[in-house]
Steps between C-alpha positions, in 0.01 A plus 500: 500500500647322797826415688530125481606263777632283215499632146461160329166446670345816350674455170277203420203740519646754250679733741855603414781699667527859371771757582849501643486736797851551657547478880798726590674465833761776538741544792433842656854624420465399135196718415587736213530870562291760312463875499135526590306725259150438637356566842408197704228507766329253722126436443238367733328166402169684457666717226496209255307710246828682432660170403233393263600700193855355532373144509266575205789611289703205613221259394503653143867416469507157670258212434324313781466779756197550727328846496409494864165627623467705817445188719816330360708807551379531860568134570848512346619818681297478822375220721651403840851603390478812277773532244738793452479673163756725335420683181737687267393805294204733486308366319627159616733316262593210726421358831590213740310319776691359797421324818738681736441273796782263599843494663827677418753330269252282314381506138243775424236381252332747266146378439450702186719725281335674204675750282400678173821696441875479543491803740237334707681174508833660611321710771350195660828307480676788672217487764589131550850607616352690799246230582767232504759682706436260803426197285723226353332514163194610312283285257261609237339381180534635146368393160725315259593821332564685825801740519695343781620182316580694184668805651600455869577128562784446753666169576366445863139584384277182460254508210267204460149439349220562737217252546310517170133563437287281276230620258234331289301650209131397525362681190748496212309714243393744778858531616642556138224771449635699798849537353626840381780409245736756375506363145274350241467149365300174485555150637296181540562302819357196674514458878498145642282518820333166598322657794341778286462373143328824400846667527645286219387699195681530261488875539559752237663797669510825302669786674614852446631769736304483819224275359441125467224303320453130585279258309477123465630367167536180296841606383802289587674656798838667457595352840349314790590486865363357823310727737800536745729614224241736364452647846872567524508656152202712579662653811840513331750330733613258375415645164355329192829547319696338795260200490538472128875502528478219769273288282176543693322676218537399135467744198477361153580844358758728674321817388198398711721499810579867421125580491425294816781667679355837417163390652664321803818690570749425786400687823619460856237358736464635859245442770587641839199364678516173679195278576 
């Protein structure tokens, strides 16, 4: 994965944009009000082990996340300018990471906001109200299915797409074998990958709840797609069904799209780490 200086440059090597992370810039006086139902406390940067279970649960729901090791947590929260961490709930259900340095009446940027429950989300947003009392606005990131746009949007709030991350699948059969589908079915697919011809297949993919079997076959594929489109379908945003609707993936038999959609379902993509 990478953040591109120019996406077309990396697209020629099979990378493709995944995810639609929202960047929300909210005037301080437009933050929604909530009745806080969870306690919120400040954590020290060295207490990152308390945040790890929250991030682990988050990475199960959202594709593309980084399960940080100790060194990555220490580098993210510490360094020359340690970050301020607020956590909601005990055990923790949500947290935010903020660099509190800066002047009055400027925008306050939240480096990371992770929530695994509605109550945790609302507790942290209520905390934003206190943190932004001497700021013009506060900015944070949410996944494409985040609650703010769906439930709390207000006219002066600006919502735009954040700089996207690009991914590239290097081992097609290995990646498919790691999936945990919630249904059963069978599809045959071919992946066009000039840089790694061994990814082409065709691949017979037989799957049932939580298990996938992948083998090379001489059967005609139900569909084929280039490696960038396969990468997007694998992560889930944009989804295989979206790309089929837009004409980037062709199915001879509509019922095979149903099976392929069960193997590669839509899923929001989020990676909070920058590099």
